[in-house]
MIDOSE-1310 file (N, C-alpha, C; in nm, 2 decimals, decimal comma, always signed):
residues 222
mvdl	+2,81/+17,32/+8,48/+2,84/+17,27/+8,62/+2,71/+17,28/+8,70; +2,70/+17,19/+8,80/+2,59/+17,20/+8,89/+2,63/+17,28/+9,01; +2,55/+17,38/+9,04/+2,57/+17,46/+9,16/+2,50/+17,38/+9,28; +2,58/+17,34/+9,38/+2,53/+17,26/+9,49/+2,41/+17,33/+9,56
arav	+2,42/+17,46/+9,56/+2,31/+17,53/+9,62/+2,18/+17,52/+9,55; +2,18/+17,47/+9,43/+2,06/+17,45/+9,35/+2,04/+17,30/+9,32; +2,12/+17,22/+9,38/+2,10/+17,07/+9,37/+2,03/+17,03/+9,50; +1,96/+16,91/+9,49/+1,88/+16,86/+9,60/+1,90/+16,71/+9,61
lavl	+1,93/+16,67/+9,73/+1,92/+16,53/+9,77/+1,79/+16,51/+9,85; +1,70/+16,42/+9,80/+1,58/+16,40/+9,87/+1,58/+16,26/+9,93; +1,55/+16,25/+10,06/+1,54/+16,12/+10,13/+1,39/+16,08/+10,14; +1,36/+15,97/+10,08/+1,22/+15,92/+10,09/+1,20/+15,83/+10,21
trap	+1,10/+15,87/+10,29/+1,08/+15,80/+10,42/+0,94/+15,78/+10,45; +0,91/+15,68/+10,53/+0,78/+15,67/+10,60/+0,80/+15,74/+10,74; +0,70/+15,81/+10,79/+0,71/+15,87/+10,92/+0,73/+15,76/+11,02; +0,83/+15,77/+11,11/+0,86/+15,66/+11,21/+0,74/+15,62/+11,29
stgg	+0,65/+15,71/+11,32/+0,53/+15,68/+11,40/+0,43/+15,59/+11,33; +0,45/+15,57/+11,20/+0,35/+15,50/+11,13/+0,40/+15,36/+11,09; +0,51/+15,32/+11,14/+0,56/+15,18/+11,12/+0,65/+15,17/+10,99; +0,65/+15,05/+10,94/+0,74/+15,02/+10,82/+0,85/+14,92/+10,86
ksrl	+0,93/+14,88/+10,76/+1,04/+14,79/+10,78/+1,00/+14,66/+10,85; +0,89/+14,61/+10,81/+0,84/+14,49/+10,88/+0,94/+14,37/+10,87; +1,00/+14,35/+10,75/+1,10/+14,24/+10,74/+1,21/+14,26/+10,83; +1,26/+14,38/+10,85/+1,37/+14,41/+10,94/+1,33/+14,37/+11,09
fqtl	+1,21/+14,41/+11,13/+1,17/+14,37/+11,27/+1,15/+14,23/+11,28; +1,09/+14,16/+11,18/+1,07/+14,02/+11,19/+1,21/+13,94/+11,20; +1,31/+13,98/+11,13/+1,44/+13,92/+11,14/+1,51/+13,95/+11,27; +1,48/+14,07/+11,32/+1,54/+14,11/+11,45/+1,47/+14,03/+11,57
gvpp	+1,34/+13,99/+11,54/+1,27/+13,92/+11,64/+1,21/+14,01/+11,75; +1,18/+14,13/+11,71/+1,13/+14,23/+11,81/+1,01/+14,30/+11,74; +0,92/+14,35/+11,82/+0,80/+14,43/+11,77/+0,85/+14,56/+11,70; +0,78/+14,61/+11,60/+0,81/+14,74/+11,54/+0,84/+14,84/+11,64
darl	+0,95/+14,92/+11,62/+0,99/+15,02/+11,72/+1,03/+15,15/+11,65; +0,95/+15,25/+11,68/+0,97/+15,38/+11,61/+1,11/+15,44/+11,64; +1,17/+15,40/+11,75/+1,30/+15,45/+11,79/+1,40/+15,40/+11,69; +1,40/+15,28/+11,64/+1,49/+15,23/+11,54/+1,46/+15,30/+11,41
lral	+1,34/+15,32/+11,37/+1,31/+15,39/+11,25/+1,36/+15,53/+11,25; +1,35/+15,60/+11,36/+1,41/+15,73/+11,37/+1,56/+15,73/+11,36; +1,62/+15,62/+11,42/+1,77/+15,61/+11,42/+1,81/+15,59/+11,27; +1,74/+15,50/+11,20/+1,77/+15,48/+11,06/+1,77/+15,61/+10,98
lldt	+1,66/+15,69/+11,00/+1,65/+15,81/+10,93/+1,76/+15,91/+10,96; +1,79/+15,93/+11,09/+1,89/+16,03/+11,14/+2,03/+15,99/+11,10; +2,06/+15,86/+11,11/+2,19/+15,81/+11,06/+2,21/+15,83/+10,91; +2,10/+15,81/+10,84/+2,10/+15,83/+10,69/+2,13/+15,98/+10,66
ldgt	+2,06/+16,06/+10,73/+2,08/+16,21/+10,71/+2,22/+16,25/+10,75; +2,28/+16,19/+10,86/+2,42/+16,22/+10,89/+2,51/+16,19/+10,78; +2,48/+16,08/+10,71/+2,57/+16,03/+10,60/+2,55/+16,10/+10,47; +2,46/+16,20/+10,47/+2,43/+16,27/+10,34/+2,47/+16,42/+10,36
avpg	+2,53/+16,45/+10,47/+2,56/+16,60/+10,50/+2,68/+16,64/+10,42; +2,66/+16,69/+10,30/+2,76/+16,74/+10,21/+2,76/+16,89/+10,22; +2,86/+16,96/+10,25/+2,86/+17,11/+10,26/+2,80/+17,17/+10,14; +2,70/+17,26/+10,16/+2,65/+17,34/+10,05/+2,53/+17,27/+9,98
lrra	+2,51/+17,14/+10,01/+2,40/+17,07/+9,94/+2,27/+17,08/+10,01; +2,17/+17,12/+9,94/+2,03/+17,12/+10,00/+1,98/+16,98/+10,01; +1,91/+16,95/+10,12/+1,85/+16,82/+10,14/+1,70/+16,85/+10,17; +1,62/+16,75/+10,13/+1,48/+16,75/+10,16/+1,44/+16,61/+10,20
iavt	+1,33/+16,59/+10,27/+1,27/+16,46/+10,30/+1,13/+16,45/+10,24; +1,11/+16,35/+10,16/+0,98/+16,32/+10,11/+0,91/+16,22/+10,20; +0,80/+16,26/+10,25/+0,73/+16,19/+10,36/+0,60/+16,12/+10,32; +0,58/+16,00/+10,37/+0,45/+15,94/+10,36/+0,42/+15,89/+10,50
pgsa	+0,29/+15,91/+10,55/+0,19/+15,99/+10,48/+0,22/+16,14/+10,48; +0,17/+16,21/+10,39/+0,20/+16,35/+10,38/+0,16/+16,43/+10,50; +0,06/+16,38/+10,58/+0,02/+16,45/+10,70/+0,12/+16,45/+10,81; +0,23/+16,37/+10,79/+0,33/+16,36/+10,90/+0,45/+16,44/+10,87
cdev	+0,44/+16,54/+10,78/+0,56/+16,62/+10,75/+0,61/+16,69/+10,87; +0,52/+16,75/+10,95/+0,57/+16,82/+11,07/+0,64/+16,73/+11,16; +0,59/+16,61/+11,18/+0,66/+16,51/+11,27/+0,81/+16,49/+11,22; +0,82/+16,46/+11,09/+0,95/+16,43/+11,04/+1,04/+16,55/+11,04
raia	+0,99/+16,67/+11,01/+1,06/+16,79/+11,01/+1,12/+16,81/+11,15; +1,04/+16,79/+11,25/+1,09/+16,80/+11,39/+1,20/+16,70/+11,43; +1,18/+16,58/+11,38/+1,29/+16,48/+11,41/+1,42/+16,52/+11,34; +1,41/+16,57/+11,22/+1,52/+16,60/+11,14/+1,58/+16,74/+11,16
ggid	+1,54/+16,80/+11,26/+1,60/+16,93/+11,29/+1,57/+17,04/+11,20; +1,45/+17,04/+11,13/+1,40/+17,14/+11,05/+1,44/+17,13/+10,90; +1,50/+17,02/+10,86/+1,52/+16,99/+10,72/+1,39/+16,99/+10,65; +1,38/+17,06/+10,53/+1,26/+17,07/+10,46/+1,19/+16,94/+10,43
alpq	+1,06/+16,93/+10,46/+0,99/+16,80/+10,44/+0,87/+16,83/+10,34; +0,85/+16,74/+10,25/+0,74/+16,75/+10,15/+0,67/+16,62/+10,14; +0,54/+16,63/+10,12/+0,46/+16,50/+10,11/+0,49/+16,42/+9,99; +0,49/+16,29/+10,01/+0,50/+16,20/+9,89/+0,37/+16,19/+9,82
adgd	+0,37/+16,17/+9,69/+0,25/+16,15/+9,62/+0,19/+16,01/+9,65; +0,07/+15,99/+9,60/+0,01/+15,86/+9,61/+0,07/+15,77/+9,50; +0,05/+15,64/+9,51/+0,09/+15,55/+9,40/+0,20/+15,46/+9,45; +0,25/+15,37/+9,36/+0,36/+15,28/+9,39/+0,49/+15,36/+9,40
lgar	+0,60/+15,29/+9,43/+0,73/+15,35/+9,46/+0,77/+15,43/+9,33; +0,75/+15,38/+9,22/+0,79/+15,46/+9,10/+0,71/+15,59/+9,08; +0,58/+15,58/+9,11/+0,50/+15,71/+9,10/+0,55/+15,81/+9,20; +0,58/+15,76/+9,32/+0,62/+15,85/+9,42/+0,76/+15,91/+9,40
mqaa	+0,85/+15,83/+9,34/+0,98/+15,88/+9,30/+0,97/+15,98/+9,19; +0,89/+15,95/+9,09/+0,87/+16,04/+8,98/+0,82/+16,18/+9,03; +0,72/+16,17/+9,11/+0,66/+16,29/+9,16/+0,75/+16,38/+9,24; +0,84/+16,31/+9,32/+0,93/+16,38/+9,40/+1,03/+16,46/+9,31
mdtl	+1,08/+16,39/+9,21/+1,17/+16,45/+9,12/+1,10/+16,57/+9,04; +0,98/+16,54/+8,99/+0,91/+16,65/+8,92/+0,89/+16,77/+9,01; +0,86/+16,75/+9,14/+0,84/+16,86/+9,23/+0,96/+16,94/+9,25; +1,08/+16,87/+9,27/+1,20/+16,94/+9,30/+1,26/+17,01/+9,18
fgqg	+1,25/+16,95/+9,06/+1,29/+17,02/+8,94/+1,19/+17,14/+8,91; +1,07/+17,12/+8,94/+0,97/+17,23/+8,92/+1,00/+17,35/+9,01; +1,07/+17,32/+9,13/+1,11/+17,43/+9,22/+1,24/+17,50/+9,18; +1,30/+17,45/+9,07/+1,42/+17,51/+9,02/+1,55/+17,44/+9,04
adav	+1,54/+17,31/+9,09/+1,66/+17,24/+9,11/+1,74/+17,21/+8,98; +1,87/+17,22/+8,99/+1,96/+17,19/+8,87/+1,99/+17,04/+8,86; +1,98/+16,97/+8,97/+2,01/+16,83/+8,98/+1,94/+16,77/+9,10; +1,89/+16,65/+9,09/+1,81/+16,59/+9,20/+1,86/+16,44/+9,21
alig	+1,88/+16,40/+9,33/+1,91/+16,26/+9,36/+1,82/+16,22/+9,47; +1,77/+16,09/+9,46/+1,68/+16,03/+9,56/+1,75/+15,91/+9,62; +1,73/+15,90/+9,76/+1,77/+15,78/+9,83/+1,65/+15,74/+9,93; +1,66/+15,62/+9,98/+1,57/+15,59/+10,09/+1,63/+15,62/+10,23
sdlp	+1,55/+15,60/+10,33/+1,60/+15,63/+10,47/+1,65/+15,51/+10,54; +1,69/+15,41/+10,47/+1,75/+15,29/+10,53/+1,89/+15,27/+10,49; +1,97/+15,38/+10,49/+2,11/+15,37/+10,45/+2,19/+15,44/+10,56; +2,18/+15,38/+10,68/+2,25/+15,45/+10,79/+2,40/+15,45/+10,78
hiap	+2,46/+15,37/+10,69/+2,60/+15,35/+10,67/+2,65/+15,43/+10,55; +2,57/+15,51/+10,48/+2,61/+15,58/+10,37/+2,71/+15,69/+10,41; +2,80/+15,72/+10,32/+2,90/+15,82/+10,35/+2,88/+15,95/+10,27; +2,91/+16,06/+10,32/+2,90/+16,19/+10,24/+2,97/+16,18/+10,11
gtia	+3,09/+16,12/+10,11/+3,16/+16,11/+9,98/+3,09/+16,04/+9,87; +3,00/+15,95/+9,90/+2,92/+15,88/+9,80/+2,82/+15,98/+9,74; +2,76/+16,06/+9,82/+2,67/+16,16/+9,78/+2,74/+16,27/+9,69; +2,86/+16,31/+9,74/+2,93/+16,41/+9,67/+2,97/+16,35/+9,53
dafd	+3,01/+16,22/+9,52/+3,05/+16,16/+9,40/+2,93/+16,16/+9,30; +2,81/+16,14/+9,35/+2,69/+16,14/+9,26/+2,67/+16,27/+9,20; +2,68/+16,38/+9,28/+2,66/+16,51/+9,22/+2,77/+16,56/+9,14; +2,89/+16,51/+9,17/+3,01/+16,54/+9,08/+2,99/+16,48/+8,94
alah	+2,94/+16,36/+8,94/+2,91/+16,30/+8,80/+2,80/+16,38/+8,73; +2,70/+16,43/+8,80/+2,60/+16,51/+8,74/+2,65/+16,64/+8,69; +2,75/+16,70/+8,77/+2,81/+16,83/+8,73/+2,88/+16,82/+8,60; +2,94/+16,70/+8,57/+3,03/+16,69/+8,45/+2,96/+16,63/+8,33
drda	+2,83/+16,59/+8,35/+2,76/+16,53/+8,24/+2,61/+16,56/+8,25; +2,57/+16,65/+8,17/+2,42/+16,70/+8,17/+2,33/+16,58/+8,14; +2,38/+16,48/+8,07/+2,30/+16,37/+8,03/+2,32/+16,24/+8,12; +2,38/+16,27/+8,23/+2,41/+16,15/+8,32/+2,29/+16,11/+8,39
lvlg	+2,28/+15,98/+8,42/+2,19/+15,92/+8,51/+2,28/+15,84/+8,61; +2,28/+15,88/+8,74/+2,36/+15,82/+8,84/+2,28/+15,72/+8,91; +2,34/+15,60/+8,92/+2,27/+15,49/+9,00/+2,37/+15,43/+9,10; +2,32/+15,41/+9,22/+2,39/+15,34/+9,32/+2,34/+15,19/+9,33
paad	+2,41/+15,10/+9,27/+2,36/+14,96/+9,28/+2,34/+14,90/+9,42; +2,23/+14,84/+9,44/+2,20/+14,77/+9,57/+2,23/+14,62/+9,56; +2,25/+14,56/+9,67/+2,29/+14,42/+9,67/+2,17/+14,33/+9,62; +2,05/+14,38/+9,63/+1,94/+14,30/+9,59/+1,89/+14,31/+9,44
ggyy	+1,98/+14,38/+9,36/+1,94/+14,40/+9,22/+1,87/+14,52/+9,19; +1,85/+14,60/+9,29/+1,79/+14,74/+9,27/+1,89/+14,84/+9,28; +1,85/+14,96/+9,33/+1,95/+15,07/+9,35/+1,91/+15,15/+9,47; +2,01/+15,20/+9,54/+1,99/+15,28/+9,66/+1,99/+15,43/+9,63
liga	+2,04/+15,47/+9,51/+2,04/+15,61/+9,47/+2,01/+15,62/+9,33; +1,94/+15,72/+9,29/+1,92/+15,76/+9,15/+1,92/+15,91/+9,14; +2,00/+15,96/+9,04/+2,02/+16,11/+9,03/+2,02/+16,15/+8,88; +1,97/+16,27/+8,85/+1,97/+16,32/+8,72/+1,96/+16,47/+8,72
rrpp	+1,98/+16,53/+8,60/+1,96/+16,67/+8,59/+1,83/+16,71/+8,52; +1,75/+16,61/+8,49/+1,61/+16,63/+8,44/+1,54/+16,50/+8,47; +1,40/+16,51/+8,48/+1,33/+16,38/+8,51/+1,36/+16,27/+8,41; +1,41/+16,16/+8,46/+1,46/+16,05/+8,37/+1,35/+15,96/+8,31
gvfa	+1,23/+15,96/+8,36/+1,13/+15,88/+8,30/+1,16/+15,73/+8,30; +1,22/+15,68/+8,41/+1,26/+15,54/+8,42/+1,18/+15,46/+8,52; +1,07/+15,52/+8,58/+1,01/+15,46/+8,69/+0,88/+15,38/+8,65; +0,81/+15,42/+8,55/+0,69/+15,36/+8,52/+0,70/+15,21/+8,48
gmew	+0,61/+15,13/+8,52/+0,60/+14,99/+8,48/+0,71/+14,90/+8,54; +0,78/+14,95/+8,64/+0,89/+14,87/+8,70/+0,83/+14,77/+8,80; +0,89/+14,65/+8,80/+0,86/+14,55/+8,90/+0,94/+14,57/+9,02; +0,90/+14,66/+9,11/+0,97/+14,69/+9,22/+0,99/+14,57/+9,32
gsah	+1,11/+14,56/+9,37/+1,15/+14,45/+9,46/+1,20/+14,33/+9,38; +1,20/+14,33/+9,25/+1,26/+14,22/+9,18/+1,41/+14,24/+9,16; +1,48/+14,14/+9,12/+1,62/+14,14/+9,10/+1,67/+14,21/+8,97; +1,57/+14,26/+8,90/+1,60/+14,31/+8,76/+1,58/+14,47/+8,76
vlar	+1,56/+14,53/+8,87/+1,53/+14,67/+8,87/+1,65/+14,75/+8,81; +1,77/+14,73/+8,86/+1,88/+14,80/+8,82/+1,90/+14,78/+8,67; +1,91/+14,65/+8,63/+1,93/+14,62/+8,48/+1,83/+14,69/+8,39; +1,70/+14,68/+8,43/+1,60/+14,74/+8,35/+1,61/+14,89/+8,35
tvqt	+1,65/+14,95/+8,46/+1,66/+15,10/+8,47/+1,78/+15,14/+8,37; +1,89/+15,07/+8,38/+2,00/+15,10/+8,29/+1,96/+15,09/+8,14; +1,89/+14,99/+8,11/+1,84/+14,97/+7,97/+1,75/+15,08/+7,93; +1,65/+15,12/+8,01/+1,55/+15,22/+7,98/+1,62/+15,36/+7,97
asaa	+1,71/+15,38/+8,06/+1,78/+15,51/+8,06/+1,87/+15,53/+7,94; +1,94/+15,42/+7,90/+2,03/+15,43/+7,79/+1,95/+15,45/+7,66; +1,83/+15,38/+7,65/+1,75/+15,40/+7,53/+1,69/+15,54/+7,52; +1,68/+15,61/+7,64/+1,63/+15,75/+7,64/+1,74/+15,85/+7,62
gfrv	+1,87/+15,81/+7,60/+1,98/+15,90/+7,58/+2,06/+15,94/+7,70; +2,04/+15,88/+7,81/+2,12/+15,90/+7,93/+2,24/+15,82/+7,92; +2,35/+15,88/+7,98/+2,47/+15,80/+8,01/+2,47/+15,76/+8,15; +2,48/+15,63/+8,18/+2,46/+15,58/+8,31/+2,60/+15,58/+8,38
hqlp	+2,60/+15,64/+8,50/+2,72/+15,64/+8,59/+2,68/+15,56/+8,71; +2,76/+15,46/+8,75/+2,73/+15,38/+8,86/+2,83/+15,40/+8,98; +2,77/+15,42/+9,10/+2,85/+15,44/+9,22/+2,89/+15,30/+9,27; +2,97/+15,30/+9,38/+3,00/+15,17/+9,44/+2,87/+15,10/+9,50
plad	+2,86/+14,97/+9,49/+2,74/+14,90/+9,55/+2,73/+14,93/+9,70; +2,61/+14,92/+9,74/+2,58/+14,94/+9,89/+2,45/+14,87/+9,92; +2,44/+14,80/+10,03/+2,32/+14,73/+10,07/+2,24/+14,82/+10,16; +2,11/+14,83/+10,13/+2,03/+14,90/+10,22/+1,99/+14,80/+10,33
vdta	+1,92/+14,86/+10,43/+1,90/+14,78/+10,55/+1,76/+14,72/+10,55; +1,75/+14,59/+10,52/+1,62/+14,52/+10,51/+1,61/+14,41/+10,61; +1,72/+14,36/+10,66/+1,72/+14,25/+10,76/+1,81/+14,28/+10,87; +1,80/+14,19/+10,97/+1,89/+14,20/+11,09/+2,04/+14,20/+11,05
ddlr	+2,07/+14,11/+10,96/+2,21/+14,10/+10,91/+2,26/+14,23/+10,84; +2,17/+14,29/+10,76/+2,20/+14,42/+10,70/+2,23/+14,52/+10,81; +2,15/+14,52/+10,91/+2,17/+14,62/+11,02/+2,30/+14,60/+11,09; +2,33/+14,47/+11,12/+2,46/+14,44/+11,18/+2,58/+14,49/+11,10
aair	+2,57/+14,46/+10,97/+2,67/+14,50/+10,88/+2,69/+14,65/+10,87; +2,58/+14,72/+10,87/+2,58/+14,87/+10,87/+2,65/+14,92/+10,99; +2,61/+14,86/+11,11/+2,67/+14,91/+11,23/+2,82/+14,88/+11,24; +2,86/+14,77/+11,18/+3,01/+14,74/+11,18/+3,09/+14,84/+11,10
tgra	+3,03/+14,92/+11,01/+3,10/+15,02/+10,94/+3,15/+15,14/+11,03; +3,08/+15,15/+11,15/+3,11/+15,26/+11,24/+3,03/+15,39/+11,21; +2,95/+15,38/+11,10/+2,88/+15,51/+11,07/+2,73/+15,51/+11,11; +2,68/+15,40/+11,16/+2,54/+15,39/+11,20/+2,53/+15,41/+11,35
rrca	+2,57/+15,53/+11,40/+2,58/+15,55/+11,54/+2,45/+15,53/+11,62; +2,35/+15,59/+11,57/+2,22/+15,58/+11,65/+2,16/+15,44/+11,64; +2,18/+15,38/+11,53/+2,13/+15,24/+11,52/+2,21/+15,15/+11,61; +2,34/+15,18/+11,63/+2,42/+15,10/+11,72/+2,38/+15,12/+11,87
ewmd	+2,33/+15,24/+11,90/+2,28/+15,27/+12,03/+2,15/+15,20/+12,06; +2,07/+15,18/+11,96/+1,95/+15,11/+11,97/+1,97/+14,96/+11,99; +2,07/+14,91/+11,91/+2,09/+14,76/+11,90/+2,16/+14,71/+12,03; +2,12/+14,59/+12,08/+2,19/+14,52/+12,18/+2,33/+14,48/+12,12
prrv	+2,44/+14,52/+12,18/+2,57/+14,47/+12,12/+2,58/+14,32/+12,11; +2,52/+14,25/+12,19/+2,53/+14,10/+12,18/+2,47/+14,05/+12,06; +2,36/+14,12/+12,02/+2,29/+14,07/+11,89/+2,37/+14,12/+11,77; +2,44/+14,24/+11,78/+2,51/+14,29/+11,67/+2,63/+14,20/+11,64
fgyt	+2,71/+14,17/+11,73/+2,83/+14,11/+11,71/+2,83/+13,95/+11,74; +2,71/+13,90/+11,76/+2,70/+13,76/+11,78/+2,77/+13,71/+11,91; +2,79/+13,80/+12,00/+2,85/+13,76/+12,13/+2,75/+13,67/+12,21; +2,80/+13,56/+12,26/+2,71/+13,47/+12,34/+2,76/+13,44/+12,48
ga	+2,88/+13,50/+12,51/+2,94/+13,47/+12,64/+2,87/+13,54/+12,75; +2,92/+13,52/+12,88/+2,86/+13,59/+12,99/+2,90/+13,73/+13,00
């Protein structure tokens, strides 16, 4: 069984002051705004608050760890490694397992509508199967969560952003002896429509405060 006190959920994020999510801001039709990036991160953290579960934030650039730690109310922050997304995810897992974690799951900071039950289900699957690889399928063919009880070795050589990331990860993991467990699908927030859908769940409270309600719900009246 996995002891939640020795399990870790790591949220990978870019420091809000350094930009990011360019496609989201383009589709919103507004300049990049660090306030929305902070809202995305904080709403995501709210949705991952499982009692007893340790959380960490993996930050790029690494020099911004203090900034993100202050935004997140003191949640542990560690610098992301250099390299592509796969290299950074592999390094984050290696670091956390090296610190003694029994199980590690990674997500991004653009899931303001995620629910704690989803995170709990991921670690429950890991608790019952030492050889599990837990994946949360994303709408774009990738995944929003990956979790394991040892470094899975499924990140190298991946064509990140393609529609085949999930399928290739399942194939690679199965060949390496993992049993793949899939969570319910969830779309991360990459566009204005994604943000509106997340807000409609009622869980993206800070994002809703940032967003003009007329843009969220398509209201055009006086």
